[in-house]
Structures are given as C-alpha cells and as structure tokens.
BASE-319989 format. One record per residue: y, x, z of N, C-alpha, C in turn. Coordinates in steps of 0.2 Angstrom, whole numbers. Layout:
BEGIN
ny, nx, nz, cay, cax, caz, cy, cx, cz
Y, X, Z, Y, X, Z, Y, X, Z
...
***
This chain:
BEGIN
ny, nx, nz, cay, cax, caz, cy, cx, cz
718, 477, 403, 715, 483, 401, 719, 488, 398
717, 494, 399, 722, 500, 396, 721, 501, 389
726, 504, 386, 725, 505, 378, 721, 511, 377
717, 510, 371, 713, 516, 369, 717, 521, 366
716, 527, 369, 719, 533, 366, 718, 534, 359
723, 534, 355, 722, 534, 347, 720, 541, 345
723, 546, 348, 722, 553, 346, 715, 555, 347
712, 553, 353, 705, 555, 355, 700, 551, 350
702, 545, 349, 698, 540, 344, 697, 543, 337
703, 546, 335, 703, 549, 328, 699, 555, 328
699, 559, 333, 695, 565, 333, 688, 564, 333
686, 559, 337, 679, 557, 337, 676, 554, 331
680, 550, 328, 678, 547, 321, 678, 553, 316
683, 557, 316, 683, 563, 311, 676, 567, 312
674, 568, 318, 668, 572, 319, 662, 569, 317
662, 562, 318, 656, 558, 316, 656, 558, 308
661, 557, 305, 661, 556, 298, 660, 563, 295
663, 568, 297, 661, 575, 295, 654, 576, 295
651, 575, 301, 644, 577, 301, 639, 573, 297
641, 566, 296, 637, 562, 292, 638, 564, 284
644, 566, 283, 646, 568, 276, 642, 574, 274
642, 579, 278, 638, 585, 277, 631, 584, 276
628, 580, 280, 621, 578, 280, 619, 575, 273
624, 570, 272, 622, 566, 266, 623, 570, 259
628, 575, 259, 629, 580, 254, 623, 584, 253
620, 587, 258, 614, 591, 258, 608, 587, 255
607, 581, 258, 601, 577, 256, 602, 575, 249
607, 572, 247, 608, 569, 240, 607, 574, 235
610, 580, 236, 609, 586, 231, 602, 587, 229
597, 586, 233, 590, 588, 232, 586, 581, 230
589, 576, 230, 586, 569, 228, 585, 568, 220
580, 565, 218, 579, 563, 211, 582, 556, 210
584, 555, 204, 586, 549, 201, 581, 545, 198
581, 538, 198, 576, 534, 195, 578, 533, 188
573, 533, 183, 575, 531, 176, 569, 527, 174
571, 521, 172, 566, 516, 170, 562, 518, 163
556, 517, 163, 552, 519, 157, 547, 512, 155
551, 508, 152, 547, 501, 150, 541, 503, 145
536, 499, 145, 531, 499, 141, 532, 495, 134
531, 498, 129, 533, 495, 122, 526, 493, 119
523, 487, 120, 517, 485, 118, 516, 485, 110
522, 483, 107, 522, 483, 100, 521, 490, 97
525, 494, 99, 525, 501, 97, 518, 504, 98
515, 503, 104, 509, 506, 105, 503, 503, 101
504, 496, 99, 499, 493, 95, 499, 496, 88
506, 498, 86, 507, 501, 79, 504, 508, 79
505, 512, 84, 502, 519, 84, 495, 519, 85
492, 514, 89, 485, 514, 90, 482, 512, 83
484, 508, 79, 481, 506, 73, 482, 511, 67
487, 516, 69, 488, 521, 64, 483, 527, 65
479, 527, 70, 474, 532, 72, 469, 531, 67
469, 535, 61, 463, 535, 56, 463, 541, 53
458, 542, 49, 456, 549, 47, 462, 551, 42
466, 546, 39, 471, 548, 35, 478, 550, 39
478, 548, 45, 484, 549, 49, 485, 556, 50
492, 559, 51, 493, 566, 52, 490, 568, 59
490, 564, 64, 488, 566, 71, 481, 568, 70
477, 563, 68, 469, 564, 68, 468, 570, 63
471, 570, 57, 470, 575, 52, 471, 582, 55
477, 583, 59, 478, 589, 62, 473, 591, 67
470, 586, 71, 465, 587, 76, 459, 590, 72
457, 587, 67, 451, 589, 63, 452, 596, 60
458, 597, 57, 459, 603, 53, 460, 609, 58
461, 608, 64, 462, 613, 69, 455, 617, 70
450, 613, 69, 443, 616, 70, 440, 617, 64
443, 617, 58, 440, 618, 52, 443, 624, 48
439, 626, 43, 441, 632, 39, 444, 629, 33
448, 632, 29, 451, 629, 23, 446, 628, 18
440, 632, 18, 435, 631, 13, 431, 624, 14
431, 622, 20, 427, 616, 22, 431, 609, 21
438, 610, 20, 442, 604, 19, 443, 602, 12
442, 596, 10, 443, 594, 3, 445, 587, 3
447, 585, -3, 449, 578, -3, 444, 573, -2
438, 576, -4, 432, 571, -4, 430, 570, 3
431, 575, 8, 429, 574, 15, 434, 572, 20
441, 572, 17, 446, 570, 22, 445, 563, 25
443, 558, 21, 442, 551, 23, 436, 549, 26
431, 554, 27, 425, 552, 31, 425, 556, 37
421, 554, 42, 420, 557, 48, 413, 558, 49
411, 565, 51, 404, 566, 52, 403, 567, 60
398, 569, 62, 396, 568, 70, 401, 573, 73
402, 579, 71, 406, 584, 74, 413, 582, 74
416, 578, 69, 422, 576, 69, 423, 570, 74
418, 566, 74, 418, 560, 79, 419, 563, 86
415, 568, 88, 415, 571, 95, 422, 574, 96
425, 577, 91, 432, 580, 92, 437, 574, 93
437, 569, 89, 442, 564, 90, 441, 560, 97
434, 559, 99, 433, 556, 105, 436, 560, 111
435, 566, 111, 438, 570, 116, 446, 570, 117
449, 568, 111, 456, 567, 112, 458, 560, 113
455, 555, 110, 458, 548, 110, 454, 543, 114
448, 545, 116, 444, 540, 120, 447, 538, 126
448, 531, 127, 452, 528, 132, 449, 530, 139
443, 530, 140, 440, 532, 146, 442, 539, 148
442, 543, 144, 444, 550, 145, 451, 551, 146
455, 547, 143, 463, 547, 144, 464, 545, 151
461, 539, 153, 462, 537, 160, 459, 542, 165
454, 545, 164, 451, 550, 169, 456, 556, 169
459, 558, 164, 464, 564, 164, 470, 562, 167
473, 555, 167, 478, 553, 170, 477, 553, 178
471, 551, 180, 470, 551, 187, 470, 558, 190
467, 563, 186, 467, 570, 188, 475, 572, 188
479, 569, 184, 486, 571, 184, 489, 569, 191
487, 563, 193, 490, 560, 199, 487, 564, 205
481, 566, 205, 479, 571, 210, 482, 578, 210
484, 580, 204, 487, 586, 203, 494, 586, 206
498, 580, 205, 504, 580, 207, 504, 579, 215
499, 576, 218, 499, 575, 225, 497, 582, 228
493, 586, 225, 491, 592, 227, 497, 597, 227
501, 597, 222, 506, 601, 221, 512, 600, 226
512, 595, 229, 518, 593, 234, 515, 592, 241
509, 594, 242, 506, 592, 248, 508, 597, 254
507, 595, 260, 508, 600, 265, 516, 602, 266
520, 599, 264, 527, 600, 265, 530, 598, 272
535, 602, 274, 538, 600, 281, 541, 594, 281
541, 590, 286, 545, 584, 287, 552, 585, 286
556, 581, 283, 563, 582, 283, 566, 582, 290
571, 586, 291, 575, 586, 297, 579, 579, 298
580, 577, 304, 584, 571, 305, 590, 573, 309
595, 569, 307, 602, 570, 310, 603, 565, 316
605, 567, 322, 606, 563, 327, 613, 563, 329
617, 558, 330, 624, 558, 332, 624, 553, 338
627, 555, 344, 628, 551, 350, 635, 551, 352
638, 545, 352, 645, 545, 354, 646, 540, 360
649, 543, 365, 651, 539, 371, 658, 539, 373
660, 534, 377, 667, 534, 379, 667, 532, 387
670, 537, 391, 670, 535, 398, 675, 530, 399
673, 524, 401, 678, 518, 402, 682, 519, 408
680, 524, 413, 685, 524, 419, 691, 528, 417
692, 530, 411, 698, 534, 409, 697, 541, 410
702, 545, 409, 702, 552, 410, 706, 555, 405
708, 562, 405, 712, 565, 400, 708, 565, 393
702, 566, 393, 698, 565, 387, 691, 561, 388
692, 555, 387, 686, 551, 389, 680, 551, 384
680, 555, 379, 675, 555, 374, 670, 560, 375
663, 557, 374, 657, 562, 374, 654, 561, 368
654, 566, 363, 651, 566, 357, 646, 572, 356
640, 570, 354, 635, 575, 353, 631, 574, 346
630, 580, 343, 626, 579, 337, 621, 584, 336
615, 583, 334, 609, 587, 334, 605, 586, 327
602, 591, 325, 597, 591, 320, 590, 592, 322
586, 587, 321, 579, 588, 324, 574, 590, 319
571, 596, 320, 566, 599, 316, 559, 599, 319
554, 597, 314, 547, 597, 316, 544, 603, 315
541, 607, 320, 538, 613, 319, 530, 611, 318
527, 612, 313, 520, 610, 312, 515, 615, 315
515, 615, 322, 510, 619, 326, 503, 617, 325
502, 611, 323, 495, 608, 323, 491, 611, 318
494, 613, 312, 490, 616, 307, 488, 610, 302
491, 604, 303, 489, 599, 299, 491, 599, 291
497, 603, 291, 500, 604, 284, 495, 608, 279
493, 614, 282, 488, 618, 278, 482, 614, 277
479, 610, 282, 473, 606, 281, 475, 601, 275
481, 598, 275, 482, 593, 270, 482, 596, 263
485, 602, 263, 485, 606, 256, 478, 607, 254
473, 609, 259, 466, 610, 257, 463, 604, 254
465, 598, 258, 462, 592, 256, 464, 590, 249
470, 590, 248, 472, 588, 241, 470, 592, 236
470, 599, 237, 467, 603, 232, 460, 602, 231
456, 600, 236, 449, 598, 235, 448, 592, 231
453, 587, 232, 453, 581, 229, 454, 582, 221
459, 586, 220, 461, 588, 213, 455, 591, 209
452, 596, 213, 446, 599, 210, 441, 594, 208
440, 589, 213, 435, 584, 211, 436, 580, 205
443, 578, 204, 445, 574, 198, 444, 578, 192
445, 585, 192, 444, 589, 186, 437, 589, 185
432, 590, 190, 425, 590, 188, 423, 583, 185
426, 578, 188, 425, 571, 185, 427, 571, 178
433, 573, 176, 435, 573, 169, 430, 577, 165
428, 583, 167, 423, 587, 163, 417, 583, 162
414, 580, 168, 408, 576, 167, 409, 570, 162
415, 567, 162, 416, 561, 158, 417, 564, 151
420, 569, 150, 420, 572, 143, 413, 574, 140
409, 576, 145, 402, 578, 143, 398, 571, 141
399, 566, 145, 396, 560, 144, 398, 556, 138
405, 557, 137, 407, 554, 130, 404, 557, 124
403, 563, 124, 400, 567, 119, 393, 564, 117
390, 563, 123, 383, 561, 122, 383, 554, 120
387, 550, 122, 388, 543, 120, 389, 542, 113
394, 547, 110, 395, 547, 103, 389, 549, 99
386, 554, 101, 380, 556, 98, 374, 550, 98
373, 547, 103, 368, 542, 103, 370, 536, 99
376, 534, 99, 378, 529, 95, 378, 531, 87
380, 537, 86, 380, 539, 79, 373, 540, 76
368, 542, 80, 362, 543, 77, 359, 536, 76
360, 531, 80, 358, 524, 79, 361, 521, 73
368, 522, 72, 371, 520, 66, 368, 523, 60
367, 530, 60, 364, 533, 54, 357, 530, 53
353, 529, 58, 346, 526, 57, 346, 519, 54
351, 515, 56, 352, 508, 54, 354, 509, 46
358, 513, 45, 360, 514, 38, 354, 516, 33
350, 520, 36, 344, 523, 32, 339, 517, 31
339, 512, 35, 335, 506, 34, 337, 502, 28
343, 501, 26, 345, 497, 21, 342, 499, 14
342, 505, 12, 338, 507, 6, 331, 505, 6
328, 506, 12, 321, 504, 12, 320, 496, 11
324, 493, 14, 324, 485, 13, 325, 483, 6
330, 487, 3, 332, 485, -4, 326, 487, -9
323, 492, -7, 317, 494, -11, 311, 489, -10
310, 487, -4, 305, 482, -3, 306, 475, -6
313, 473, -6, 315, 467, -9, 314, 467, -16
315, 473, -19, 315, 473, -26, 307, 473, -28
303, 476, -25, 296, 476, -26, 293, 469, -25
296, 465, -20, 294, 458, -18, 296, 454, -24
302, 455, -27, 304, 451, -33, 299, 452, -39
296, 458, -40, 291, 459, -45, 285, 455, -43
283, 456, -37, 277, 452, -35, 278, 445, -36
284, 442, -34, 285, 435, -35, 284, 433, -42
287, 437, -46, 286, 435, -54, 279, 435, -56
275, 440, -53, 268, 440, -55, 264, 434, -52
266, 432, -46, 262, 427, -42, 264, 420, -46
270, 420, -48, 272, 413, -51, 268, 412, -58
267, 418, -62, 263, 417, -68, 256, 416, -66
253, 419, -60, 246, 418, -58, 245, 410, -56
251, 408, -53, 250, 401, -50, 250, 396, -56
254, 398, -62, 254, 393, -68, 247, 393, -71
244, 399, -71, 237, 399, -74, 232, 397, -70
233, 395, -64, 228, 393, -59, 224, 399, -56
226, 405, -56, 223, 410, -53, 224, 410, -46
229, 408, -43, 231, 407, -36, 234, 400, -35
234, 398, -29, 237, 391, -28, 244, 392, -27
248, 387, -27, 255, 387, -26, 256, 388, -19
252, 386, -14, 253, 388, -7, 252, 396, -6
248, 399, -10, 247, 406, -9, 253, 409, -12
256, 407, -17, 262, 409, -20, 268, 409, -16
268, 404, -12, 274, 403, -7, 274, 408, -2
268, 411, 0, 268, 416, 5, 272, 422, 3
272, 424, -3, 277, 429, -6, 284, 428, -6
286, 421, -7, 292, 419, -6, 295, 419, 1
291, 417, 5, 292, 417, 12, 293, 425, 15
289, 429, 12, 290, 436, 14, 296, 439, 12
298, 437, 6, 305, 440, 3, 311, 437, 7
310, 431, 9, 316, 428, 12, 316, 431, 19
310, 432, 22, 310, 436, 29, 314, 442, 29
312, 446, 23, 315, 453, 23, 323, 452, 21
325, 447, 18, 332, 446, 17, 336, 445, 24
332, 441, 28, 335, 439, 34, 335, 446, 39
330, 450, 38, 330, 456, 41, 336, 461, 39
337, 460, 33, 343, 464, 30, 350, 462, 33
350, 455, 34, 357, 453, 37, 357, 455, 44
352, 455, 48, 352, 458, 55, 354, 465, 55
351, 469, 50, 352, 476, 50, 360, 477, 49
363, 474, 44, 370, 475, 42, 374, 472, 48
372, 467, 52, 376, 465, 58, 376, 471, 63
370, 474, 64, 369, 479, 69, 373, 485, 67
373, 486, 60, 378, 492, 58, 385, 491, 59
387, 484, 58, 394, 483, 60, 396, 484, 67
391, 481, 71, 392, 482, 79, 392, 489, 81
388, 494, 78, 388, 501, 80, 394, 504, 77
397, 502, 72, 403, 505, 69, 409, 503, 74
409, 497, 76, 414, 495, 81, 413, 499, 88
407, 501, 90, 406, 505, 96, 409, 512, 94
407, 515, 88, 410, 521, 87, 417, 522, 87
420, 517, 84, 428, 517, 84, 431, 516, 91
427, 512, 95, 430, 512, 102, 429, 518, 105
423, 522, 104, 422, 529, 107, 428, 533, 105
430, 533, 99, 435, 537, 96, 442, 535, 98
443, 529, 101, 450, 527, 102, 453, 524, 96
450, 522, 91, 453, 519, 85, 452, 511, 85
457, 508, 82, 457, 501, 81, 451, 499, 77
448, 492, 79, 442, 490, 76, 443, 490, 68
449, 489, 65, 450, 489, 58, 452, 495, 55
451, 501, 59, 454, 507, 56, 450, 509, 50
454, 512, 45, 452, 514, 39, 448, 520, 39
442, 520, 42, 438, 526, 44, 431, 525, 41
429, 530, 37, 422, 530, 35, 418, 535, 38
412, 533, 40, 407, 538, 44, 402, 541, 39
401, 547, 39, 397, 551, 34, 390, 548, 35
387, 546, 29, 380, 543, 29, 375, 548, 29
373, 551, 35, 368, 556, 35, 364, 555, 42
358, 554, 42, 354, 553, 48, 354, 560, 51
354, 559, 58, 354, 565, 62, 349, 564, 68
346, 570, 70, 342, 569, 76, 344, 575, 81
342, 574, 87, 344, 579, 92, 339, 582, 96
334, 585, 93, 329, 588, 97, 331, 595, 100
329, 596, 106, 331, 603, 109, 325, 605, 113
325, 611, 114, 319, 614, 118, 322, 618, 124
328, 616, 126, 331, 620, 132, 331, 616, 138
328, 610, 139, 329, 606, 145, 322, 605, 148
318, 610, 149, 311, 608, 152, 312, 608, 159
316, 612, 162, 317, 613, 169, 323, 610, 172
323, 606, 177, 329, 603, 180, 332, 607, 185
338, 608, 184, 342, 612, 189, 348, 608, 192
348, 606, 198, 352, 602, 201, 360, 604, 200
361, 610, 200, 368, 612, 200, 371, 611, 193
366, 611, 188, 368, 610, 181, 370, 603, 179
368, 598, 183, 370, 591, 182, 377, 589, 184
380, 586, 179, 387, 584, 181, 387, 579, 187
382, 575, 187, 382, 570, 192, 382, 573, 199
378, 579, 199, 377, 583, 206, 384, 586, 207
387, 589, 202, 393, 593, 202, 399, 588, 205
399, 582, 203, 404, 578, 205, 403, 576, 212
396, 575, 214, 395, 573, 221, 396, 579, 226
395, 585, 223, 397, 591, 227, 404, 592, 228
408, 590, 223, 416, 591, 224, 418, 585, 229
415, 579, 228, 417, 574, 233, 415, 575, 240
410, 579, 241, 408, 581, 248, 413, 586, 251
415, 590, 247, 420, 595, 249, 426, 592, 251
428, 587, 247, 434, 583, 248, 434, 580, 255
428, 577, 256, 427, 573, 262, 427, 578, 268
424, 584, 267, 424, 589, 272, 432, 591, 274
436, 592, 269, 443, 594, 270, 447, 588, 273
445, 582, 272, 449, 576, 275, 447, 576, 282
441, 577, 284, 439, 577, 291, 443, 582, 295
443, 588, 292, 447, 594, 295, 454, 592, 296
457, 589, 291, 464, 587, 291, 465, 582, 297
461, 577, 298, 462, 572, 303, 461, 575, 310
456, 580, 311, 455, 583, 317, 461, 587, 319
464, 590, 314, 470, 594, 315, 476, 590, 317
476, 584, 314, 482, 579, 316, 482, 576, 323
476, 577, 327, 476, 575, 333, 481, 579, 338
482, 585, 336, 486, 590, 340, 493, 589, 338
498, 589, 343, 505, 587, 342, 508, 593, 339
514, 591, 335, 519, 595, 332, 525, 595, 337
528, 601, 337, 534, 601, 342, 540, 599, 338
544, 595, 340, 551, 593, 338, 556, 597, 341
560, 601, 338, 566, 604, 341, 572, 602, 338
577, 600, 343, 583, 598, 340, 589, 602, 343
591, 607, 340, 598, 610, 342, 604, 606, 340
609, 607, 343, 615, 603, 342, 621, 606, 345
627, 602, 344, 633, 604, 347, 637, 597, 349
640, 598, 355, 644, 592, 357, 650, 593, 361
654, 588, 363, 659, 589, 367, 659, 583, 373
660, 585, 379, 659, 581, 385, 666, 581, 388
670, 576, 387, 677, 575, 390, 681, 582, 389
681, 584, 383, 685, 590, 382, 681, 597, 382
675, 597, 385, 671, 603, 386, 666, 603, 380
666, 609, 377, 661, 610, 372, 655, 612, 374
649, 610, 371, 643, 611, 374, 638, 612, 368
633, 617, 369, 628, 618, 365, 621, 614, 368
618, 611, 363, 612, 607, 365, 606, 609, 362
600, 608, 365, 594, 610, 363, 589, 604, 366
586, 600, 361, 581, 595, 363, 574, 597, 361
569, 596, 365, 562, 597, 363, 558, 591, 364
554, 590, 360, 550, 584, 360, 542, 586, 358
538, 584, 362, 531, 585, 361, 526, 579, 363
523, 576, 358, 519, 570, 360, 513, 573, 364
511, 568, 368, 505, 570, 372, 499, 566, 370
494, 570, 368, 488, 567, 365, 483, 564, 371
485, 558, 373, 482, 556, 379, 477, 550, 377
480, 545, 373, 476, 539, 372, 474, 538, 364
479, 539, 360, 477, 538, 353, 473, 544, 350
476, 550, 350, 472, 556, 348, 469, 555, 341
472, 551, 337, 470, 550, 330, 462, 548, 330
460, 545, 335, 453, 544, 335, 450, 539, 329
454, 534, 327, 451, 530, 322, 451, 534, 315
456, 538, 313, 456, 542, 307, 450, 547, 307
449, 550, 313, 444, 555, 313, 437, 552, 313
436, 546, 316, 429, 543, 315, 428, 540, 308
434, 538, 305, 433, 536, 298, 431, 542, 293
435, 547, 294, 434, 553, 290, 427, 556, 291
424, 556, 297, 418, 558, 299, 412, 554, 295
413, 547, 296, 409, 543, 292, 409, 544, 285
415, 545, 282, 416, 546, 275, 412, 552, 273
412, 557, 277, 409, 564, 276, 401, 562, 275
399, 558, 280, 392, 557, 280, 390, 553, 274
394, 548, 272, 393, 545, 266, 393, 549, 260
398, 554, 259, 398, 559, 254, 391, 563, 254
389, 565, 260, 383, 569, 260, 377, 565, 257
376, 558, 259, 371, 554, 257, 372, 553, 249
378, 552, 247, 379, 552, 239, 377, 558, 236
378, 564, 239, 376, 570, 236, 368, 571, 236
365, 569, 241, 358, 569, 241, 355, 564, 236
358, 558, 236, 355, 553, 231, 356, 555, 224
362, 559, 223, 363, 561, 216, 358, 566, 214
356, 571, 218, 350, 575, 217, 344, 572, 215
342, 567, 220, 336, 564, 219, 335, 559, 213
341, 555, 212, 341, 551, 206, 341, 555, 200
345, 560, 199, 345, 564, 193, 339, 567, 192
335, 570, 197, 329, 573, 196, 324, 568, 193
324, 562, 196, 319, 557, 194, 320, 555, 187
327, 554, 185, 329, 552, 179, 327, 557, 174
328, 564, 176, 326, 569, 171, 319, 570, 170
315, 569, 175, 307, 568, 174, 305, 563, 169
308, 557, 170, 307, 551, 166, 309, 553, 158
315, 555, 158, 318, 557, 151, 313, 562, 148
311, 567, 151, 306, 572, 148, 300, 569, 146
297, 564, 150, 291, 561, 147, 293, 557, 141
298, 553, 141, 300, 549, 135, 301, 554, 129
304, 560, 130, 306, 564, 124, 299, 567, 122
295, 569, 126, 288, 572, 124, 284, 567, 120
284, 560, 123, 281, 555, 119, 284, 553, 112
290, 554, 112, 294, 552, 106, 292, 558, 101
292, 564, 103, 290, 569, 98, 283, 568, 95
279, 567, 100, 272, 566, 98, 271, 560, 93
275, 554, 95, 275, 548, 90, 278, 550, 83
283, 554, 83, 286, 555, 77, 281, 560, 73
278, 565, 76, 274, 569, 72, 268, 565, 69
265, 560, 73, 260, 556, 71, 262, 552, 65
268, 549, 65, 270, 545, 59, 271, 550, 53
274, 556, 54, 275, 560, 48, 268, 563, 45
264, 565, 50, 258, 568, 47, 252, 563, 45
252, 557, 47, 246, 553, 46, 248, 546, 43
253, 542, 47, 254, 535, 45, 258, 534, 39
263, 538, 38, 267, 537, 32, 263, 540, 26
260, 546, 26, 256, 548, 20, 251, 543, 18
247, 540, 23, 242, 535, 22, 245, 529, 19
251, 526, 21, 254, 520, 18, 256, 522, 11
259, 528, 10, 261, 529, 3, 255, 530, -1
250, 532, 1, 244, 533, -3, 241, 526, -5
241, 522, 0, 238, 515, -1, 243, 511, -6
249, 512, -6, 254, 509, -10, 253, 511, -17
252, 518, -18, 251, 521, -25, 244, 519, -28
239, 518, -24, 233, 516, -26, 233, 508, -29
237, 504, -25, 238, 497, -27, 242, 497, -33
247, 501, -34, 251, 501, -40, 247, 504, -46
243, 509, -45, 239, 511, -51, 234, 505, -53
231, 502, -49, 226, 496, -50, 230, 491, -54
236, 489, -52, 240, 484, -56, 242, 487, -63
243, 493, -63, 245, 496, -70, 238, 496, -75
232, 496, -72, 226, 496, -76, 224, 489, -77
228, 484, -75, 226, 477, -76, 222, 473, -71
220, 477, -65, 217, 474, -60, 222, 472, -55
225, 466, -56, 230, 463, -52, 227, 460, -46
229, 462, -40, 227, 458, -34, 234, 458, -30
237, 452, -30, 244, 451, -28, 244, 452, -20
239, 449, -17, 238, 450, -10, 238, 457, -8
234, 461, -11, 233, 468, -9, 239, 472, -11
243, 470, -16, 249, 473, -18, 254, 472, -13
255, 466, -11, 260, 464, -6, 259, 468, 1
252, 468, 3, 251, 471, 9, 252, 478, 9
251, 482, 3, 252, 489, 2, 260, 490, 2
264, 486, -1, 271, 487, -1, 274, 486, 6
272, 481, 9, 274, 479, 16, 272, 485, 21
266, 487, 21, 264, 492, 25, 267, 499, 24
269, 500, 18, 273, 506, 16, 280, 506, 19
283, 500, 18, 289, 499, 21, 289, 500, 29
285, 496, 32, 284, 496, 39, 283, 503, 42
279, 507, 38, 277, 514, 40, 284, 518, 40
287, 518, 35, 294, 522, 35, 299, 519, 40
299, 513, 41, 303, 510, 46, 301, 513, 53
295, 513, 54, 293, 515, 61, 294, 523, 62
294, 526, 56, 296, 533, 56, 303, 534, 58
308, 530, 55, 315, 530, 57, 316, 529, 64
312, 524, 67, 313, 522, 74, 310, 527, 78
305, 531, 76, 302, 536, 80, 307, 542, 80
311, 543, 75, 316, 549, 75, 322, 547, 79
323, 540, 79, 329, 538, 83, 327, 539, 91
321, 537, 92, 319, 537, 99, 319, 545, 102
316, 549, 97, 316, 556, 99, 323, 559, 100
328, 557, 95, 335, 559, 96, 338, 557, 102
337, 550, 104, 340, 547, 109, 337, 550, 116
331, 551, 116, 328, 554, 122, 330, 561, 123
331, 565, 117, 334, 572, 118, 341, 572, 121
345, 567, 118, 352, 567, 121, 352, 565, 128
348, 560, 130, 348, 558, 137, 345, 564, 141
340, 568, 139, 338, 573, 143, 343, 579, 143
346, 580, 138, 351, 585, 138, 357, 584, 143
359, 577, 143, 364, 575, 147, 363, 576, 155
356, 574, 156, 354, 575, 163, 353, 583, 165
352, 587, 160, 351, 594, 161, 358, 598, 161
363, 594, 159, 370, 598, 159, 371, 602, 153
367, 600, 147, 368, 604, 141, 369, 599, 135
372, 602, 130, 373, 598, 124, 367, 599, 120
364, 593, 117, 358, 594, 112, 360, 597, 106
356, 601, 103, 357, 603, 96, 355, 597, 91
360, 596, 86, 359, 591, 81, 358, 594, 75
354, 591, 71, 352, 593, 64, 351, 587, 60
351, 588, 53, 349, 583, 49, 342, 581, 50
340, 575, 50, 333, 572, 51, 329, 574, 45
323, 578, 46, 319, 580, 40, 316, 574, 37
316, 574, 30, 314, 568, 26, 306, 568, 26
304, 562, 28, 296, 562, 28, 294, 561, 21
287, 563, 20, 284, 562, 13, 285, 555, 10
288, 555, 4, 289, 548, 1, 296, 545, 3
300, 549, 6, 307, 546, 8, 311, 546, 2
310, 551, -3, 314, 551, -9, 313, 546, -13
***
C-alpha cells in the first residue's frame, strides 16, 4: 500500500477542525449555563410559620391598603374580612400554583415560533486511487426556511394558552375571595352562637336550682327535676360541638390565607352578611367558568390551525464550500419533504377532536352555570324571606314569651316547665335567626360568584333582643 500524503492530510484536518471550532464558538456563546436551585424545606417551614399578622411581610401587605388613621396597636393583631381577602390573594397556595402555571405558559409563549437552529454538515473523502490531491472536503450550513407558516401558528397557539391561564388565575382569585367570605361568615356565625349558649346555660342553672328546691318540697318529682339536668347537659354538649366547629373553621381560614395552623392570628369577632341586589339576571360572559371555557376553546382553535400548517413542508437550504481534489467548489443543497403519506394526520385529527371537546365544554359551562345561577337565586330569595320572618315574627314572639314567664316567676307564680320551655324557645329562635342570616349570606356569595360579581358585605343587623 502507498503512503498517505502527510501534507494533504494535515490540510483536511485543519479545515475540519476550523469549521467545527467556529460552529462551536458561535453556538456556545449563546447557550445558557445550568445552576442548581435545591429546595430548603426547613427554611420554607420557618418562613411559612412566620406568616402571621405580626410579621413584617403580612403587615406591609395590610398597611399598603390602609390609611394611617385606621392602623392602631389594637387592630394590628386581628384580621377582619377585608384583611383576610387581601392575605389570601397573596399567600393562598392554590393561587400561587395557578400563577406559577401561568408563568410557565408565559415563558412558553415568549419563546415560541423561533426558527430551528442551523446544522453544520462536514463531509470528508479521500480518493484511494491516488492523485496529486486525493482529498474531497465539503462543508455546508443547513437552514430551515419556515414556508409552511407553522411558526406564526405556534406563536398564536401559545399566546392563546397563556391568555387562558391568565383568565384561569383571575377566576381562581375570584373564587378564593368567595371561599374566604363564605368561611368567614360561617366562623362569625358560630362565634355568635357561644354567647347565646352561655346565656341559656346560665338560665338553666337558675332553673335547676329552683327545681331542686321544688323536688325537696315535693312540688315536683325527682324524675321531672332530672329533665332540666338533662337539658343543661345537652346544651353543654352542643357548646362543645360549636367550639369544635369554630376551631375547624379557623383552620380553614388559615389555610385559605396560606398561614400555618398554629399561626398567631386573631380574627375579628364580628358577624357579617353578604346580601346584594345586583345579580338578578344571568349573563354568560360575566361568569368566570364561561370565560375560562371561552379561552380554552380559543386555544384549541389555535392548536388545530398550527397542526394543519405543520402538514406543509418547510424548505431546508444548505449553502457550503468545498474542495474536490484541489478544485474549490461552491455548494448549494435543497431539501423539501413531500407530504405524501404522513401529512401530520394524527396530530390534526387529535387537535380537531380536542377543539370539539373544548366546544362541548364551553356549551356545558353556559348550561351548568345558568342552571346553578337559577338555583342559587331561588335559595337566596328563600333565605331572605326566611330571615325576615325570623326577625319580624319568630324572635319577637319568643322574646315576649320568655319575658312573660320571667314576670310570672318574679310574682311568685313559678312554673318550672313553662319557664324552661320559654328560655329554650327563645334560644332556639335566636339560633335559627343566626342560621337564617348565614344561609342568606352564603346564598348571596354563591349567587355573586356565579354572576361574576363580588357580593357586598356588611355587619349583620342585630335582631330584637340580641343585646
């Protein structure tokens, strides 16, 4: 075998190395480097537990929406409904997740529709039959020209997907505010039940002392006296249940606010209601459920257009330079896929089916939201009527009955059974009024959520005899 010409070999290797070095330099200069970001669970747990009314982060959040005249040492450590909504909008875990998902969609949209990176091609040959210059070296840079329009379609698709995520975030913020309000008014209602129970137990203690004396004198039997003892124990058990429910609602509120279960936070003890008169008519476009469905349908529409554009080929052009046994040559390569068999049929069929699914979801969102709105309107109207009946008739009648029984007892006409019945009925009437106000507020919140509006909240009016 003949010896390999050293000079020609060196020239070919230098050409190849130089081309690769230039391509590597251009590519690496624009590449990003990786930096690890480990998750510190201990630090997160500490920061999470520091979220409280006294912490600088939450205090600044609250103070940003307050005037100096409304801030005082007495109110810094308590949270009212408006504060709770503000904190939930910042720290609620569901909202934070929704915003991060929107951030992912934003990043995808910001970098969508970019041209494919060029590819460097090097071809080295050596003519084995010998010759003055047996080397054939060619290099080319292949560029993809996006003639199909798929890049613009991809930009539109990712922009629509990002918009859908933003609408979903807005809807989630809206829903979180309503959940906070619903939980808060139930917590306030349960808080208002405790004084009523304490008052009833105090009156039952007085009746128990009276029945004990009557049993000693033989005016009533000891079996009759035990009825009052059982009633008192029953109300004590009810008080335990109310306190347990209060603790559960407090944990729910803290969870809505993104606070730890043992956070040093006090909620303002004021009952609130949420009646509003602005949601009599249902408008589909105002509902966040319909808005999200609309945005998702637009995303599906853009996705189908993108897949249809992708069936058309893009032109690949590869200009280059080479040497063929000492002769320098300019090169130009063209490549065009032929859409004969694949034609992106699977992706197109899938995108078309997903668009029909999005259309059905959009229609279902309108139908279901309209039906839910109608049911919520009925519940709200019934709750208002129920609350008015309790305020105007039931509570005043129960208060009057209890006052009459009390006057008879003060005059010496003691009827223990009548006195117990009057006290219990008065308590149950006031309790029913609290529940009626809660039902009205909850229905108003639900109706407003379906209508795309925030309910007006105000202190619940005190019924006659609440003082």
